[in-house]
VMD Tcl script that draws the C-alpha trace (Angstrom):
set ca {
  {-0.01 0.06 0.16}
  {2.97 2.30 0.57}
  {5.44 2.70 -2.52}
  {8.53 2.01 -1.71}
  {10.57 4.37 -4.01}
  {8.52 7.18 -3.23}
  {8.72 6.71 0.60}
  {12.56 6.54 0.72}
  {12.53 9.82 -1.60}
  {10.24 11.55 1.16}
  {12.50 9.81 3.81}
  {15.65 11.21 2.02}
  {14.10 14.70 1.62}
  {12.83 14.68 5.68}
  {9.05 14.60 4.18}
  {8.21 11.43 5.20}
  {5.57 10.39 7.82}
  {7.40 9.84 10.68}
  {4.19 7.95 12.09}
  {5.33 5.52 9.03}
  {9.06 5.81 9.88}
  {8.42 4.83 13.58}
  {5.85 1.74 13.06}
  {8.46 0.70 10.03}
  {11.15 0.58 12.27}
  {9.46 -1.38 14.95}
  {8.20 -3.61 12.41}
  {11.45 -4.30 10.49}
  {14.01 -3.98 13.53}
  {13.90 -7.78 14.17}
  {15.32 -8.74 11.10}
  {18.24 -6.30 11.25}
  {21.85 -7.49 11.74}
  {22.87 -4.00 12.34}
  {25.52 -4.33 15.68}
  {23.35 -1.61 17.37}
  {20.83 -4.33 18.10}
  {23.53 -6.84 19.76}
  {21.88 -8.23 22.91}
  {18.50 -7.22 22.43}
  {16.10 -10.27 21.28}
  {14.79 -9.94 17.61}
  {11.40 -10.33 19.15}
  {11.65 -7.42 21.63}
  {13.30 -5.02 19.60}
  {9.98 -3.33 18.49}
  {9.31 -1.87 21.61}
  {12.15 0.67 21.21}
  {9.92 2.48 18.70}
  {6.23 1.86 18.81}
  {5.73 3.85 21.61}
  {6.40 6.96 19.43}
  {4.60 5.52 16.59}
  {1.54 5.16 19.12}
  {2.11 8.92 20.50}
  {1.89 10.14 16.60}
  {-1.25 8.25 15.85}
  {-3.03 9.45 18.73}
  {-1.90 12.91 17.80}
  {-3.50 12.38 14.34}
  {-6.79 10.74 15.71}
  {-9.44 13.15 14.61}
  {-7.33 14.39 11.58}
  {-7.56 11.36 9.07}
  {-5.49 11.34 5.95}
  {-4.12 8.60 3.63}
  {-1.21 8.76 5.73}
  {-2.84 7.82 9.12}
  {-4.78 5.18 7.38}
  {-1.68 3.64 6.62}
  {-0.09 4.17 9.75}
  {-2.76 2.93 11.77}
  {-2.86 -0.04 9.98}
  {1.11 -0.71 10.45}
  {0.43 -0.37 14.21}
  {-2.24 -2.77 14.21}
  {-0.15 -5.30 12.58}
  {2.62 -4.86 15.08}
  {0.65 -5.47 18.10}
  {-0.90 -8.84 16.10}
  {2.98 -9.89 16.18}
  {2.96 -8.94 19.90}
  {-0.37 -11.39 20.18}
  {-1.98 -8.16 21.74}
  {-5.37 -9.20 19.87}
  {-7.32 -6.24 21.26}
  {-5.10 -3.39 20.45}
  {-4.50 -4.77 16.96}
  {-8.52 -4.53 16.61}
  {-8.47 -1.07 18.04}
  {-5.93 0.21 15.25}
  {-7.29 -1.53 12.60}
  {-10.71 -0.35 13.57}
  {-9.71 3.45 13.73}
  {-7.91 2.85 10.47}
  {-11.37 1.78 8.98}
  {-12.90 4.86 10.82}
  {-10.56 7.01 9.14}
  {-10.89 5.54 5.53}
  {-14.66 5.77 5.99}
  {-14.29 9.66 6.97}
  {-12.05 10.26 3.93}
  {-14.46 7.99 1.85}
  {-11.26 6.36 0.29}
  {-13.06 4.34 -2.11}
  {-13.62 7.86 -3.82}
  {-9.98 7.84 -5.35}
  {-9.26 11.68 -5.89}
  {-8.59 12.31 -9.66}
  {-6.48 15.71 -8.93}
  {-3.59 13.62 -7.75}
  {-0.89 11.45 -9.64}
  {-1.33 7.77 -10.81}
  {0.91 6.57 -8.29}
  {-1.21 8.50 -5.26}
  {-4.26 7.36 -6.89}
  {-3.23 3.52 -6.58}
  {-1.99 4.23 -3.23}
  {-5.44 4.82 -2.11}
  {-6.68 1.74 -3.75}
  {-4.19 -0.51 -2.24}
  {-4.69 1.16 1.27}
  {-8.44 0.38 0.74}
  {-7.71 -2.69 0.14}
  {-5.16 -3.25 3.31}
  {-8.22 -1.79 5.26}
  {-10.67 -4.52 4.00}
  {-8.04 -7.32 4.73}
  {-6.77 -6.34 7.94}
  {-10.39 -5.44 9.04}
  {-11.34 -9.32 8.19}
  {-8.45 -11.09 9.86}
  {-8.73 -8.65 12.95}
  {-12.52 -9.22 13.39}
  {-11.69 -12.92 12.95}
  {-9.44 -12.75 16.05}
  {-12.01 -11.59 18.34}
  {-14.92 -13.49 16.99}
  {-16.97 -10.87 15.41}
  {-18.35 -10.46 11.87}
  {-15.92 -8.44 9.86}
  {-17.16 -4.96 8.59}
  {-16.12 -4.04 4.76}
  {-15.83 -0.77 3.37}
  {-18.28 -1.44 0.41}
  {-20.02 2.26 0.60}
  {-20.12 4.39 -2.40}
  {-19.83 3.09 -6.02}
  {-18.12 -0.15 -6.95}
  {-14.27 0.76 -7.58}
  {-11.76 -1.05 -9.33}
  {-9.67 -2.69 -7.12}
  {-6.21 -1.87 -8.57}
  {-5.20 -0.04 -11.34}
  {-1.68 -1.23 -11.70}
  {-0.38 -4.65 -11.43}
  {2.20 -5.36 -8.69}
  {5.30 -5.14 -11.27}
  {4.18 -2.07 -12.19}
  {3.30 -0.46 -8.95}
  {6.74 -0.82 -7.99}
  {8.37 0.30 -11.03}
  {6.28 3.68 -11.10}
  {8.45 6.76 -11.03}
  {7.83 8.78 -7.76}
  {7.70 11.66 -10.03}
  {5.22 10.46 -11.95}
  {2.50 13.00 -12.92}
  {-1.05 13.49 -13.54}
  {-2.21 12.44 -17.28}
  {1.04 10.33 -17.56}
  {0.09 7.28 -19.64}
  {-0.37 3.77 -17.72}
  {1.56 0.81 -18.36}
  {0.22 -1.85 -20.44}
  {-1.73 -4.79 -18.70}
  {0.40 -7.30 -16.90}
  {-0.54 -10.62 -15.45}
  {0.98 -9.87 -12.11}
  {-1.77 -8.75 -10.35}
  {-1.58 -10.84 -7.31}
  {-2.73 -8.39 -4.51}
  {-6.00 -7.86 -6.53}
  {-6.39 -11.75 -7.19}
  {-6.14 -12.10 -3.30}
  {-8.49 -9.89 -2.89}
  {-11.19 -11.92 -4.32}
  {-10.54 -14.71 -1.61}
  {-11.37 -12.51 1.09}
  {-15.08 -13.03 1.00}
  {-14.37 -16.71 0.57}
  {-12.20 -16.61 3.92}
  {-14.96 -14.63 5.80}
  {-17.58 -17.09 4.97}
  {-15.77 -19.83 5.80}
  {-14.54 -18.39 9.24}
  {-18.41 -17.97 9.94}
  {-19.45 -21.23 9.02}
  {-16.54 -23.02 11.22}
  {-17.81 -20.87 14.03}
  {-21.48 -21.88 13.25}
  {-20.72 -25.48 13.00}
  {-18.80 -25.41 16.29}
  {-22.03 -23.94 17.88}
  {-24.17 -26.12 16.91}
  {-26.00 -23.44 14.90}
  {-25.76 -25.57 11.77}
  {-25.70 -29.29 11.22}
  {-22.72 -31.29 9.78}
  {-24.92 -32.01 6.62}
  {-25.70 -28.20 5.86}
  {-22.23 -27.63 6.58}
  {-21.17 -29.94 3.98}
  {-23.79 -28.20 1.53}
  {-22.42 -25.10 2.30}
  {-18.60 -25.87 2.41}
  {-19.12 -27.27 -1.18}
  {-20.42 -23.76 -2.74}
  {-17.30 -22.36 -1.25}
  {-14.88 -25.23 -2.24}
  {-16.53 -24.13 -5.70}
  {-15.55 -20.73 -5.57}
  {-12.02 -21.50 -4.59}
  {-11.96 -23.95 -7.46}
  {-13.09 -21.16 -9.65}
  {-10.35 -18.52 -8.44}
  {-7.87 -21.27 -8.97}
  {-8.80 -22.20 -12.52}
  {-9.18 -18.31 -13.48}
  {-5.57 -17.56 -12.46}
  {-3.15 -16.40 -15.57}
  {-1.22 -19.57 -16.69}
  {1.99 -17.54 -15.15}
  {0.61 -17.36 -11.83}
  {-0.66 -21.17 -11.41}
  {1.51 -22.91 -8.91}
  {4.64 -24.34 -10.47}
  {8.43 -24.35 -10.07}
  {8.78 -22.41 -12.93}
  {6.04 -19.83 -12.03}
  {7.61 -19.18 -8.69}
  {11.50 -18.37 -10.35}
  {9.63 -16.17 -13.17}
  {8.08 -14.23 -9.84}
  {11.43 -14.14 -8.16}
  {12.86 -12.96 -11.26}
  {10.53 -9.76 -11.01}
  {11.15 -9.28 -7.21}
  {7.78 -10.69 -6.55}
  {8.50 -14.49 -5.29}
  {7.18 -13.64 -1.68}
  {3.84 -12.38 -3.03}
  {3.63 -15.14 -5.33}
  {4.37 -17.52 -2.38}
  {1.87 -15.50 -0.17}
  {-0.93 -15.92 -2.85}
  {-0.69 -19.42 -2.93}
  {-0.03 -20.37 0.61}
  {-3.12 -18.37 1.67}
  {-5.46 -20.14 -1.14}
  {-4.11 -23.52 0.23}
  {-4.87 -22.33 3.77}
  {-8.25 -21.86 3.28}
  {-8.68 -24.91 1.77}
  {-7.44 -26.50 4.84}
  {-9.57 -24.53 6.96}
  {-12.50 -25.60 4.96}
  {-11.84 -29.20 5.00}
  {-10.84 -29.34 8.46}
  {-14.09 -30.93 10.04}
  {-13.68 -33.68 7.59}
  {-10.98 -35.08 9.61}
  {-13.33 -35.90 12.50}
  {-13.64 -39.44 13.08}
  {-16.70 -38.74 15.16}
  {-18.90 -38.92 12.31}
  {-21.58 -41.44 12.12}
  {-20.78 -42.57 8.48}
  {-17.18 -42.64 6.80}
  {-18.58 -42.25 3.18}
  {-16.52 -42.00 0.21}
  {-17.21 -38.53 -0.03}
  {-16.10 -37.46 3.52}
  {-12.83 -39.22 2.47}
  {-12.40 -37.15 -0.49}
  {-12.62 -34.12 1.51}
  {-10.19 -35.27 4.13}
  {-7.73 -36.14 1.52}
  {-8.23 -32.65 0.20}
  {-7.68 -31.19 3.66}
  {-4.24 -32.92 3.81}
  {-3.36 -32.01 -0.23}
  {-3.50 -28.53 0.80}
  {-1.60 -28.85 4.17}
  {1.23 -30.60 2.31}
  {1.14 -27.90 -0.22}
  {1.46 -25.28 2.62}
  {4.61 -27.22 3.77}
  {5.95 -27.03 0.75}
  {5.56 -23.69 -0.09}
  {7.41 -23.27 3.42}
  {9.69 -25.24 2.12}
  {10.29 -23.14 -1.00}
  {10.23 -19.72 1.01}
  {13.39 -20.85 3.38}
  {15.34 -22.55 -0.02}
  {14.88 -19.97 -2.76}
  {16.23 -16.36 -2.21}
  {14.10 -13.64 -1.73}
  {11.03 -15.89 -0.92}
  {11.18 -15.68 2.47}
  {7.42 -15.72 4.36}
  {8.59 -13.88 7.60}
  {5.02 -12.39 8.76}
  {3.66 -14.10 12.02}
  {0.50 -15.03 10.08}
  {2.51 -17.56 8.38}
  {3.35 -19.18 11.74}
  {-0.43 -19.86 12.42}
  {-0.86 -21.31 8.94}
  {2.19 -23.60 9.66}
  {0.72 -24.73 12.73}
  {-2.52 -25.73 11.09}
  {-0.99 -27.53 8.40}
  {0.71 -29.11 11.29}
  {-2.65 -30.58 13.17}
  {-3.32 -31.94 9.66}
  {-0.08 -33.78 9.43}
  {-0.49 -35.15 13.25}
  {-3.99 -36.50 12.10}
  {-2.06 -38.61 9.40}
  {0.47 -39.89 11.92}
  {-2.19 -40.57 14.58}
  {-4.73 -42.39 12.34}
  {-2.91 -43.36 9.17}
  {-1.87 -46.62 8.31}
  {-0.01 -46.29 4.97}
  {3.80 -46.26 5.47}
  {4.26 -43.81 2.75}
  {2.14 -41.28 3.52}
  {3.31 -41.51 7.26}
  {6.66 -40.94 6.50}
  {5.37 -38.10 3.90}
  {3.67 -36.66 7.12}
  {6.68 -37.06 9.44}
  {8.92 -34.98 6.88}
  {6.36 -32.34 6.24}
  {5.70 -31.81 10.18}
  {9.48 -31.42 11.03}
  {9.72 -29.02 7.93}
  {7.17 -26.92 9.72}
  {8.63 -26.99 13.22}
  {11.99 -26.03 11.49}
  {10.40 -22.96 9.76}
  {7.95 -22.30 13.60}
  {11.73 -22.28 15.45}
  {13.09 -19.85 13.11}
  {9.99 -17.44 12.62}
  {9.40 -17.45 16.42}
  {12.60 -15.53 17.08}
  {10.98 -12.50 15.35}
  {7.46 -12.77 16.33}
  {6.14 -13.23 20.14}
  {2.73 -14.42 18.81}
  {4.32 -17.61 17.29}
  {5.17 -18.75 20.80}
  {1.24 -18.75 21.54}
  {0.64 -20.44 18.43}
  {3.04 -23.15 19.51}
  {1.60 -23.59 22.72}
  {-1.73 -24.22 20.98}
  {0.10 -26.86 19.04}
  {1.30 -28.37 22.20}
  {-2.43 -28.35 23.66}
  {-3.87 -29.92 20.74}
  {-1.11 -32.67 20.86}
  {-1.98 -32.95 24.18}
  {-5.68 -33.86 23.19}
  {-4.27 -36.25 20.62}
  {-2.63 -38.25 23.36}
  {-5.50 -38.87 25.24}
  {-7.32 -41.95 23.52}
  {-10.88 -41.59 24.60}
  {-11.28 -37.74 23.29}
  {-11.40 -36.87 19.60}
  {-9.05 -34.13 18.82}
  {-10.50 -33.02 15.53}
  {-13.53 -32.84 16.47}
  {-14.62 -29.05 15.86}
  {-15.82 -27.85 18.75}
  {-15.77 -23.96 19.91}
  {-11.87 -24.39 20.96}
  {-10.93 -25.80 17.56}
  {-12.92 -23.27 15.39}
  {-11.21 -20.72 17.20}
  {-7.82 -22.48 16.80}
  {-8.31 -22.36 13.27}
  {-9.39 -19.02 12.64}
  {-8.05 -16.77 15.22}
  {-4.34 -16.39 14.42}
  {-3.34 -14.15 17.06}
  {-5.38 -14.68 20.31}
  {-5.31 -16.34 23.13}
  {-6.99 -19.66 23.83}
  {-8.00 -21.25 27.25}
  {-7.52 -24.89 28.08}
  {-9.47 -27.06 25.94}
  {-12.24 -29.18 27.25}
  {-12.67 -32.16 25.44}
  {-15.43 -34.43 25.09}
  {-15.32 -38.49 25.35}
  {-16.01 -40.41 22.48}
  {-16.14 -44.22 21.37}
  {-14.85 -44.56 17.80}
  {-17.53 -45.06 15.21}
  {-16.45 -47.98 12.76}
  {-13.21 -46.58 12.16}
  {-11.45 -49.39 13.90}
  {-7.98 -49.18 11.89}
  {-7.65 -45.45 12.41}
  {-8.66 -45.88 16.05}
  {-6.28 -48.80 16.53}
  {-3.38 -47.04 14.92}
  {-4.07 -43.84 17.14}
  {-4.26 -46.04 20.39}
  {-0.50 -48.15 19.35}
  {0.88 -44.84 18.62}
  {0.11 -43.10 21.72}
  {0.85 -46.07 24.04}
  {3.91 -47.29 22.20}
  {5.45 -43.66 22.21}
  {6.26 -43.83 25.84}
  {8.00 -46.83 25.77}
  {10.34 -45.71 22.53}
  {11.02 -42.65 24.41}
  {12.49 -44.55 27.51}
  {14.37 -47.08 24.99}
  {16.03 -44.81 23.01}
  {16.89 -41.93 25.48}
  {17.05 -39.44 22.85}
  {18.89 -36.24 23.49}
  {18.95 -34.85 19.82}
  {19.09 -31.34 18.82}
  {18.97 -31.95 15.00}
  {15.22 -32.66 13.85}
  {16.81 -34.58 10.80}
  {18.07 -37.12 13.26}
  {14.63 -37.76 14.65}
  {13.15 -37.88 11.36}
  {15.64 -40.73 10.23}
  {15.43 -42.87 13.49}
  {13.10 -45.71 12.88}
  {13.07 -46.30 16.58}
  {11.30 -43.08 17.28}
  {7.48 -43.66 16.77}
  {5.51 -40.78 15.33}
  {4.25 -39.75 18.99}
  {7.78 -39.93 20.35}
  {8.63 -37.84 17.23}
  {6.24 -35.07 17.90}
  {6.86 -34.87 21.69}
  {10.43 -34.24 21.23}
  {9.96 -31.59 18.12}
  {7.37 -29.49 20.36}
  {9.56 -29.71 23.45}
  {12.28 -28.28 21.13}
  {9.98 -25.46 19.64}
  {9.00 -24.73 23.26}
  {12.42 -24.27 24.55}
}
mol new
graphics top color blue
foreach p $ca { graphics top sphere $p radius 0.5 }
foreach p [lrange $ca 0 end-1] q [lrange $ca 1 end] { graphics top cylinder $p $q radius 0.2 }
display resetview
């Protein structure tokens, strides 16, 4: 939403918004290798700068501007990374109020094309931030849908970053391109909102599972249509990843696809529940789709760490990695196919390595890992159904930066799923024996992966212990 070259020009000239400067420092200091930060934990560095950003935001509370909307959104993101859900929601909410006061959707025609595009991208950021923030506090999101329908974005991502800060009104626009990924991501926002609300309704008993299946099928169709409508240059392939890297858009490309597959793993997560009365072929297909998307999430995280300039280092991806890990846990606990079990072990450990890295930057990721431990503890209890979509599980799936109380699991008797239930019990029981026998003192997770004496549960125990150190 902020044009990098224009901001740096303003910074050099001493005309940049100081609210922007301080909040950007609060967000970026954690990634710096500057010796000035020596001895300060990466996740704590933002606290040096955020008080001044907040002070400047408070001074601008009744003087809305494009800069105030942008600054408030960034402050909201900072608090999201801290795990302060209430502060995040407040600042995102004030940003939305400023946007409404400015009629941000009414893009001014008397400013440069670059300025107009910043209005459009800021409006998009307000809607995205409002949706995620509202979900975090379990309320229905409110979008800025006032006034006439406006075109989401005029420039694609390459053209926007290539715009000359001196571009004046009337300058001809760049020819159309296929790299309009932020606009494409915006089209999935309503699907995310509806998926989150549907999961919450199912968890509260406001909709039956049969009705959930019907509504999920509609959302699945919309996701499928979105993927089918992607330009060939933006479909998920290794070749397209590398092409996007050359355009300096590798992170954006991976972010678009990991978001898509996260929405799918959310939507299909209830089909992992072993407590369903009938294990039909259709349920099995949906469960398999959930696992396929969880696998692709892990694959994308691997690309983000293996390919230069593709790192996904925002805290939201920690939440996505935790949900993917829960799906892999399902395979380890209930699966009986050796190949699937091996793949799940590999993806799970890759996720954990990613989480270990990103949690040093964002305090909220520690909360996500603690949730994973709570979920894993439920999995160890053979008389409870950890994948049942109760209210705790719905919040676990949809709220990426809120605190969750201890889960109260209901008891159940496996219904006709003999092989899965047996596998779950044997994994849980054997793990403790294996842990004692091997006496593992391993720092490298790769050693755990290839140690055939370590059961799946033992592997998870050691890996989560490592994460929580």
